[in-house]
N, CA, C and O atoms as CSV, one atom per row, in Angstrom:
chain,resi,resn,atom,element,x,y,z
A,1,MET,N,N,4.151,-7.056,-7.029
A,1,MET,CA,C,2.720,-7.005,-6.802
A,1,MET,C,C,2.096,-5.984,-7.744
A,1,MET,O,O,2.570,-4.854,-7.856
A,2,GLU,N,N,1.060,-6.384,-8.397
A,2,GLU,CA,C,0.372,-5.478,-9.308
A,2,GLU,C,C,-0.850,-4.919,-8.597
A,2,GLU,O,O,-1.649,-5.668,-8.035
A,3,VAL,N,N,-0.988,-3.608,-8.624
A,3,VAL,CA,C,-2.040,-2.938,-7.875
A,3,VAL,C,C,-3.103,-2.406,-8.817
A,3,VAL,O,O,-2.802,-1.583,-9.682
A,4,PRO,N,N,-4.344,-2.860,-8.666
A,4,PRO,CA,C,-5.405,-2.272,-9.486
A,4,PRO,C,C,-5.804,-0.926,-8.908
A,4,PRO,O,O,-5.987,-0.797,-7.697
A,5,ALA,N,N,-5.936,0.054,-9.748
A,5,ALA,CA,C,-6.340,1.387,-9.307
A,5,ALA,C,C,-7.813,1.584,-9.616
A,5,ALA,O,O,-8.308,1.150,-10.656
A,6,ARG,N,N,-8.496,2.238,-8.708
A,6,ARG,CA,C,-9.917,2.484,-8.921
A,6,ARG,C,C,-10.111,3.627,-9.888
A,6,ARG,O,O,-9.379,4.616,-9.866
A,7,GLU,N,N,-11.084,3.478,-10.718
A,7,GLU,CA,C,-11.409,4.525,-11.680
A,7,GLU,C,C,-12.331,5.519,-11.002
A,7,GLU,O,O,-13.156,5.132,-10.174
A,8,SER,N,N,-12.206,6.776,-11.335
A,8,SER,CA,C,-13.073,7.769,-10.734
A,8,SER,C,C,-14.508,7.518,-11.177
A,8,SER,O,O,-14.775,7.118,-12.310
A,9,ARG,N,N,-15.403,7.762,-10.262
A,9,ARG,CA,C,-16.810,7.536,-10.563
A,9,ARG,C,C,-17.403,8.786,-11.187
A,9,ARG,O,O,-17.026,9.902,-10.831
A,10,PRO,N,N,-18.347,8.599,-12.133
A,10,PRO,CA,C,-18.960,9.781,-12.734
A,10,PRO,C,C,-19.758,10.576,-11.720
A,10,PRO,O,O,-19.934,11.783,-11.885
A,11,GLU,N,N,-20.250,9.918,-10.661
A,11,GLU,CA,C,-21.036,10.649,-9.684
A,11,GLU,C,C,-20.181,11.451,-8.723
A,11,GLU,O,O,-20.722,12.156,-7.871
A,12,ASP,N,N,-18.839,11.365,-8.833
A,12,ASP,CA,C,-17.957,12.170,-7.996
A,12,ASP,C,C,-18.206,13.651,-8.267
A,12,ASP,O,O,-17.901,14.153,-9.349
A,13,GLY,N,N,-18.756,14.336,-7.283
A,13,GLY,CA,C,-18.951,15.772,-7.424
A,13,GLY,C,C,-20.164,16.159,-8.248
A,13,GLY,O,O,-20.468,17.347,-8.361
A,14,ALA,N,N,-20.853,15.212,-8.816
A,14,ALA,CA,C,-22.020,15.542,-9.631
A,14,ALA,C,C,-23.155,14.605,-9.272
A,14,ALA,O,O,-22.930,13.464,-8.868
A,15,GLY,N,N,-24.352,15.083,-9.420
A,15,GLY,CA,C,-25.500,14.236,-9.142
A,15,GLY,C,C,-26.651,15.064,-8.636
A,15,GLY,O,O,-26.487,16.243,-8.321
A,16,PRO,N,N,-27.823,14.452,-8.555
A,16,PRO,CA,C,-28.993,15.197,-8.115
A,16,PRO,C,C,-28.901,15.621,-6.654
A,16,PRO,O,O,-29.332,16.720,-6.306
A,17,ALA,N,N,-28.345,14.768,-5.792
A,17,ALA,CA,C,-28.226,15.117,-4.385
A,17,ALA,C,C,-26.747,15.266,-4.033
A,17,ALA,O,O,-25.923,14.424,-4.390
A,18,ALA,N,N,-26.431,16.338,-3.334
A,18,ALA,CA,C,-25.043,16.555,-2.925
A,18,ALA,C,C,-24.666,15.520,-1.879
A,18,ALA,O,O,-25.473,15.212,-1.002
A,19,PRO,N,N,-23.460,14.977,-1.952
A,19,PRO,CA,C,-23.047,13.984,-0.970
A,19,PRO,C,C,-22.913,14.604,0.408
A,19,PRO,O,O,-22.576,15.781,0.535
A,20,GLY,N,N,-23.176,13.816,1.436
A,20,GLY,CA,C,-23.053,14.295,2.803
A,20,GLY,C,C,-21.602,14.455,3.188
A,20,GLY,O,O,-20.698,13.963,2.511
A,21,ARG,N,N,-21.396,15.156,4.296
A,21,ARG,CA,C,-20.029,15.395,4.754
A,21,ARG,C,C,-19.325,14.102,5.117
A,21,ARG,O,O,-18.136,13.946,4.840
A,22,GLY,N,N,-20.043,13.171,5.733
A,22,GLY,CA,C,-19.446,11.891,6.123
A,22,GLY,C,C,-19.035,11.079,4.915
A,22,GLY,O,O,-17.953,10.492,4.889
A,23,ASP,N,N,-19.909,11.045,3.902
A,23,ASP,CA,C,-19.608,10.312,2.667
A,23,ASP,C,C,-18.405,10.924,1.964
A,23,ASP,O,O,-17.524,10.214,1.479
A,24,LEU,N,N,-18.382,12.230,1.918
A,24,LEU,CA,C,-17.282,12.943,1.269
A,24,LEU,C,C,-15.971,12.712,2.020
A,24,LEU,O,O,-14.915,12.544,1.410
A,25,SER,N,N,-16.053,12.707,3.336
A,25,SER,CA,C,-14.870,12.473,4.155
A,25,SER,C,C,-14.309,11.073,3.915
A,25,SER,O,O,-13.092,10.904,3.830
A,26,SER,N,N,-15.166,10.082,3.806
A,26,SER,CA,C,-14.686,8.718,3.567
A,26,SER,C,C,-14.109,8.581,2.160
A,26,SER,O,O,-13.154,7.829,1.960
A,27,ARG,N,N,-14.672,9.294,1.183
A,27,ARG,CA,C,-14.131,9.253,-0.178
A,27,ARG,C,C,-12.767,9.940,-0.240
A,27,ARG,O,O,-11.895,9.524,-1.003
A,28,ILE,N,N,-12.581,11.004,0.571
A,28,ILE,CA,C,-11.281,11.682,0.633
A,28,ILE,C,C,-10.238,10.731,1.224
A,28,ILE,O,O,-9.126,10.630,0.706
A,29,LYS,N,N,-10.594,10.037,2.303
A,29,LYS,CA,C,-9.668,9.077,2.913
A,29,LYS,C,C,-9.300,7.985,1.913
A,29,LYS,O,O,-8.133,7.608,1.802
A,30,GLU,N,N,-10.287,7.481,1.192
A,30,GLU,CA,C,-10.056,6.437,0.191
A,30,GLU,C,C,-9.115,6.934,-0.900
A,30,GLU,O,O,-8.206,6.218,-1.320
A,31,GLN,N,N,-9.337,8.159,-1.354
A,31,GLN,CA,C,-8.511,8.717,-2.423
A,31,GLN,C,C,-7.090,8.972,-1.939
A,31,GLN,O,O,-6.139,8.805,-2.702
A,32,LYS,N,N,-6.933,9.375,-0.680
A,32,LYS,CA,C,-5.594,9.570,-0.116
A,32,LYS,C,C,-4.820,8.257,-0.126
A,32,LYS,O,O,-3.620,8.241,-0.400
A,33,ILE,N,N,-5.501,7.163,0.170
A,33,ILE,CA,C,-4.860,5.849,0.165
A,33,ILE,C,C,-4.436,5.479,-1.249
A,33,ILE,O,O,-3.341,4.954,-1.449
A,34,VAL,N,N,-5.289,5.745,-2.231
A,34,VAL,CA,C,-4.960,5.448,-3.629
A,34,VAL,C,C,-3.722,6.237,-4.051
A,34,VAL,O,O,-2.809,5.680,-4.661
A,35,VAL,N,N,-3.687,7.526,-3.731
A,35,VAL,CA,C,-2.540,8.370,-4.086
A,35,VAL,C,C,-1.276,7.857,-3.400
A,35,VAL,O,O,-0.214,7.784,-4.018
A,36,ASP,N,N,-1.398,7.503,-2.126
A,36,ASP,CA,C,-0.240,7.001,-1.388
A,36,ASP,C,C,0.270,5.690,-1.985
A,36,ASP,O,O,1.478,5.513,-2.145
A,37,GLU,N,N,-0.623,4.787,-2.310
A,37,GLU,CA,C,-0.224,3.501,-2.898
A,37,GLU,C,C,0.461,3.707,-4.250
A,37,GLU,O,O,1.489,3.089,-4.528
A,38,LEU,N,N,-0.102,4.560,-5.074
A,38,LEU,CA,C,0.494,4.813,-6.388
A,38,LEU,C,C,1.846,5.515,-6.254
A,38,LEU,O,O,2.755,5.267,-7.046
A,39,SER,N,N,1.977,6.383,-5.263
A,39,SER,CA,C,3.232,7.109,-5.047
A,39,SER,C,C,4.361,6.178,-4.620
A,39,SER,O,O,5.523,6.398,-4.962
A,40,ASN,N,N,4.012,5.148,-3.877
A,40,ASN,CA,C,5.027,4.259,-3.321
A,40,ASN,C,C,5.345,3.053,-4.202
A,40,ASN,O,O,6.153,2.208,-3.816
A,41,LEU,N,N,4.735,2.962,-5.357
A,41,LEU,CA,C,5.033,1.855,-6.267
A,41,LEU,C,C,6.392,2.048,-6.923
A,41,LEU,O,O,6.807,3.173,-7.201
A,42,LYS,N,N,7.074,0.942,-7.166
A,42,LYS,CA,C,8.320,1.008,-7.925
A,42,LYS,C,C,7.977,1.335,-9.374
A,42,LYS,O,O,6.883,1.033,-9.852
A,43,LYS,N,N,8.921,1.953,-10.056
A,43,LYS,CA,C,8.671,2.422,-11.422
A,43,LYS,C,C,8.326,1.304,-12.397
A,43,LYS,O,O,7.609,1.541,-13.369
A,44,ASN,N,N,8.819,0.090,-12.160
A,44,ASN,CA,C,8.574,-0.993,-13.108
A,44,ASN,C,C,7.286,-1.773,-12.822
A,44,ASN,O,O,6.994,-2.743,-13.521
A,45,ARG,N,N,6.523,-1.374,-11.822
A,45,ARG,CA,C,5.286,-2.073,-11.480
A,45,ARG,C,C,4.166,-1.691,-12.427
A,45,ARG,O,O,4.106,-0.570,-12.933
A,46,LYS,N,N,3.283,-2.644,-12.654
A,46,LYS,CA,C,2.147,-2.407,-13.549
A,46,LYS,C,C,0.939,-1.960,-12.739
A,46,LYS,O,O,0.726,-2.403,-11.610
A,47,VAL,N,N,0.160,-1.082,-13.335
A,47,VAL,CA,C,-1.067,-0.572,-12.714
A,47,VAL,C,C,-2.204,-0.845,-13.676
A,47,VAL,O,O,-2.077,-0.660,-14.886
A,48,TYR,N,N,-3.307,-1.286,-13.120
A,48,TYR,CA,C,-4.476,-1.579,-13.941
A,48,TYR,C,C,-5.641,-0.698,-13.513
A,48,TYR,O,O,-5.806,-0.379,-12.335
A,49,ARG,N,N,-6.434,-0.320,-14.488
A,49,ARG,CA,C,-7.632,0.491,-14.249
A,49,ARG,C,C,-8.843,-0.393,-14.513
A,49,ARG,O,O,-8.922,-1.082,-15.530
A,50,GLN,N,N,-9.782,-0.358,-13.577
A,50,GLN,CA,C,-10.983,-1.171,-13.729
A,50,GLN,C,C,-11.975,-0.482,-14.657
A,50,GLN,O,O,-12.260,0.708,-14.521
A,51,GLN,N,N,-12.487,-1.253,-15.594
A,51,GLN,CA,C,-13.529,-0.742,-16.484
A,51,GLN,C,C,-14.767,-0.493,-15.640
A,51,GLN,O,O,-15.149,-1.333,-14.826
A,52,GLN,N,N,-15.382,0.640,-15.830
A,52,GLN,CA,C,-16.534,1.037,-15.024
A,52,GLN,C,C,-17.664,0.028,-15.158
A,52,GLN,O,O,-17.977,-0.424,-16.259
A,53,ASN,N,N,-18.280,-0.327,-14.020
A,53,ASN,CA,C,-19.391,-1.271,-13.952
A,53,ASN,C,C,-19.027,-2.629,-14.544
A,53,ASN,O,O,-19.862,-3.274,-15.178
A,54,SER,N,N,-17.798,-3.062,-14.344
A,54,SER,CA,C,-17.343,-4.319,-14.925
A,54,SER,C,C,-16.210,-4.893,-14.082
A,54,SER,O,O,-15.641,-4.207,-13.232
A,55,ASN,N,N,-15.898,-6.137,-14.327
A,55,ASN,CA,C,-14.757,-6.771,-13.657
A,55,ASN,C,C,-13.572,-6.882,-14.597
A,55,ASN,O,O,-12.698,-7.727,-14.401
A,56,ILE,N,N,-13.536,-6.043,-15.607
A,56,ILE,CA,C,-12.457,-6.054,-16.590
A,56,ILE,C,C,-11.441,-4.975,-16.226
A,56,ILE,O,O,-11.812,-3.844,-15.912
A,57,PHE,N,N,-10.148,-5.332,-16.270
A,57,PHE,CA,C,-9.078,-4.399,-15.959
A,57,PHE,C,C,-8.217,-4.165,-17.188
A,57,PHE,O,O,-7.965,-5.085,-17.966
A,58,PHE,N,N,-7.762,-2.915,-17.358
A,58,PHE,CA,C,-6.888,-2.551,-18.475
A,58,PHE,C,C,-5.597,-1.967,-17.926
A,58,PHE,O,O,-5.600,-1.262,-16.916
A,59,LEU,N,N,-4.510,-2.263,-18.592
A,59,LEU,CA,C,-3.213,-1.726,-18.204
A,59,LEU,C,C,-3.234,-0.204,-18.355
A,59,LEU,O,O,-3.716,0.319,-19.360
A,60,ALA,N,N,-2.710,0.500,-17.353
A,60,ALA,CA,C,-2.708,1.962,-17.369
A,60,ALA,C,C,-1.313,2.464,-17.023
A,60,ALA,O,O,-0.502,1.734,-16.455
A,61,ASP,N,N,-1.046,3.705,-17.368
A,61,ASP,CA,C,0.231,4.336,-17.061
A,61,ASP,C,C,0.229,4.786,-15.596
A,61,ASP,O,O,-0.692,5.475,-15.157
A,62,ARG,N,N,1.257,4.396,-14.847
A,62,ARG,CA,C,1.327,4.693,-13.419
A,62,ARG,C,C,1.340,6.188,-13.130
A,62,ARG,O,O,0.614,6.658,-12.254
A,63,THR,N,N,2.161,6.937,-13.861
A,63,THR,CA,C,2.259,8.381,-13.601
A,63,THR,C,C,0.963,9.100,-13.964
A,63,THR,O,O,0.558,10.052,-13.297
A,64,GLU,N,N,0.326,8.635,-15.022
A,64,GLU,CA,C,-0.946,9.235,-15.430
A,64,GLU,C,C,-2.022,8.961,-14.376
A,64,GLU,O,O,-2.816,9.841,-14.043
A,65,MET,N,N,-2.037,7.743,-13.863
A,65,MET,CA,C,-3.015,7.390,-12.832
A,65,MET,C,C,-2.759,8.178,-11.548
A,65,MET,O,O,-3.698,8.590,-10.867
A,66,LEU,N,N,-1.481,8.385,-11.223
A,66,LEU,CA,C,-1.140,9.136,-10.019
A,66,LEU,C,C,-1.605,10.584,-10.130
A,66,LEU,O,O,-2.206,11.114,-9.196
A,67,SER,N,N,-1.334,11.223,-11.256
A,67,SER,CA,C,-1.753,12.626,-11.409
A,67,SER,C,C,-3.276,12.739,-11.445
A,67,SER,O,O,-3.842,13.694,-10.912
A,68,GLU,N,N,-3.935,11.775,-12.066
A,68,GLU,CA,C,-5.398,11.783,-12.106
A,68,GLU,C,C,-5.971,11.610,-10.698
A,68,GLU,O,O,-6.938,12.276,-10.327
A,69,SER,N,N,-5.371,10.718,-9.927
A,69,SER,CA,C,-5.828,10.487,-8.552
A,69,SER,C,C,-5.611,11.719,-7.678
A,69,SER,O,O,-6.444,12.038,-6.830
A,70,LYS,N,N,-4.491,12.410,-7.885
A,70,LYS,CA,C,-4.239,13.644,-7.132
A,70,LYS,C,C,-5.264,14.717,-7.483
A,70,LYS,O,O,-5.730,15.445,-6.606
A,71,ASN,N,N,-5.614,14.815,-8.757
A,71,ASN,CA,C,-6.618,15.794,-9.179
A,71,ASN,C,C,-7.977,15.485,-8.549
A,71,ASN,O,O,-8.681,16.391,-8.103
A,72,ILE,N,N,-8.337,14.214,-8.516
A,72,ILE,CA,C,-9.610,13.818,-7.903
A,72,ILE,C,C,-9.597,14.165,-6.421
A,72,ILE,O,O,-10.591,14.657,-5.886
A,73,LEU,N,N,-8.469,13.909,-5.755
A,73,LEU,CA,C,-8.342,14.231,-4.338
A,73,LEU,C,C,-8.494,15.732,-4.104
A,73,LEU,O,O,-9.171,16.146,-3.163
A,74,ASP,N,N,-7.873,16.544,-4.946
A,74,ASP,CA,C,-7.991,17.998,-4.827
A,74,ASP,C,C,-9.441,18.452,-4.996
A,74,ASP,O,O,-9.914,19.317,-4.259
A,75,GLU,N,N,-10.142,17.867,-5.966
A,75,GLU,CA,C,-11.551,18.228,-6.195
A,75,GLU,C,C,-12.407,17.852,-4.995
A,75,GLU,O,O,-13.278,18.620,-4.588
A,76,LEU,N,N,-12.164,16.672,-4.426
A,76,LEU,CA,C,-12.927,16.239,-3.253
A,76,LEU,C,C,-12.668,17.159,-2.068
A,76,LEU,O,O,-13.591,17.501,-1.328
A,77,LYS,N,N,-11.405,17.562,-1.886
A,77,LYS,CA,C,-11.069,18.472,-0.788
A,77,LYS,C,C,-11.750,19.825,-0.958
A,77,LYS,O,O,-12.237,20.404,0.013
A,78,LYS,N,N,-11.785,20.336,-2.207
A,78,LYS,CA,C,-12.457,21.609,-2.476
A,78,LYS,C,C,-13.940,21.506,-2.153
A,78,LYS,O,O,-14.520,22.393,-1.527
A,79,GLU,N,N,-14.538,20.411,-2.591
A,79,GLU,CA,C,-15.965,20.201,-2.346
A,79,GLU,C,C,-16.248,20.130,-0.850
A,79,GLU,O,O,-17.232,20.698,-0.375
A,80,TYR,N,N,-15.398,19.441,-0.112
A,80,TYR,CA,C,-15.546,19.332,1.334
A,80,TYR,C,C,-15.417,20.697,1.992
A,80,TYR,O,O,-16.179,21.033,2.899
A,81,GLN,N,N,-14.447,21.483,1.532
A,81,GLN,CA,C,-14.236,22.818,2.086
A,81,GLN,C,C,-15.442,23.719,1.816
A,81,GLN,O,O,-15.838,24.506,2.675
A,82,GLU,N,N,-16.020,23.602,0.624
A,82,GLU,CA,C,-17.205,24.395,0.298
A,82,GLU,C,C,-18.371,24.048,1.220
A,82,GLU,O,O,-19.106,24.929,1.665
A,83,ILE,N,N,-18.532,22.756,1.502
A,83,ILE,CA,C,-19.604,22.334,2.411
A,83,ILE,C,C,-19.350,22.890,3.801
A,83,ILE,O,O,-20.270,23.381,4.455
A,84,GLU,N,N,-18.101,22.817,4.258
A,84,GLU,CA,C,-17.742,23.351,5.575
A,84,GLU,C,C,-18.036,24.848,5.643
A,84,GLU,O,O,-18.618,25.329,6.616
A,85,ASN,N,N,-17.630,25.578,4.606
A,85,ASN,CA,C,-17.844,27.039,4.593
A,85,ASN,C,C,-19.318,27.380,4.543
A,85,ASN,O,O,-19.752,28.321,5.207
A,86,SER,N,N,-20.095,26.642,3.778
A,86,SER,CA,C,-21.530,26.930,3.697
A,86,SER,C,C,-22.217,26.653,5.023
A,86,SER,O,O,-23.145,27.366,5.403
A,87,GLU,N,N,-21.767,25.617,5.734
A,87,GLU,CA,C,-22.345,25.324,7.045
A,87,GLU,C,C,-21.971,26.387,8.067
A,87,GLU,O,O,-22.770,26.713,8.945
A,88,LYS,N,N,-20.757,26.933,7.959
A,88,LYS,CA,C,-20.338,27.987,8.887
A,88,LYS,C,C,-21.141,29.255,8.664
A,88,LYS,O,O,-21.510,29.934,9.622
A,89,THR,N,N,-21.419,29.584,7.388
A,89,THR,CA,C,-22.209,30.783,7.121
A,89,THR,C,C,-23.656,30.604,7.547
A,89,THR,O,O,-24.307,31.571,7.941
A,90,LYS,N,N,-24.173,29.376,7.474
A,90,LYS,CA,C,-25.544,29.109,7.945
A,90,LYS,C,C,-25.635,29.280,9.448
A,90,LYS,O,O,-26.642,29.773,9.956
A,91,ILE,N,N,-24.595,28.877,10.166
A,91,ILE,CA,C,-24.573,28.987,11.616
A,91,ILE,C,C,-24.510,30.457,12.027
A,91,ILE,O,O,-25.152,30.847,13.001
A,92,LYS,N,N,-23.747,31.277,11.304
A,92,LYS,CA,C,-23.606,32.695,11.642
A,92,LYS,C,C,-24.907,33.450,11.470
A,92,LYS,O,O,-25.160,34.411,12.197
A,93,LYS,N,N,-25.736,33.041,10.528
A,93,LYS,CA,C,-26.990,33.767,10.248
A,93,LYS,C,C,-28.079,33.479,11.217
A,93,LYS,O,O,-29.176,34.024,11.093
């Protein structure tokens, strides 16, 4: 089975409006699934990356996609933690 991997969106972590906690939480869950799927693939399986805003897929390196997905997950977790901490400090004041 060949698994297409989602490409990171440019709006991840950047944009005029900060994403809400619920949106961020769902993106973290989605990214965890991507990391898990890539981790459990056999070494000889092919992975494809979707061209942004298109239905075109390109062959990608599995290990490269896995490390990139882990980095995105780490960034999302940091962003979520920052939102949590900022809300806690607002409550204390």
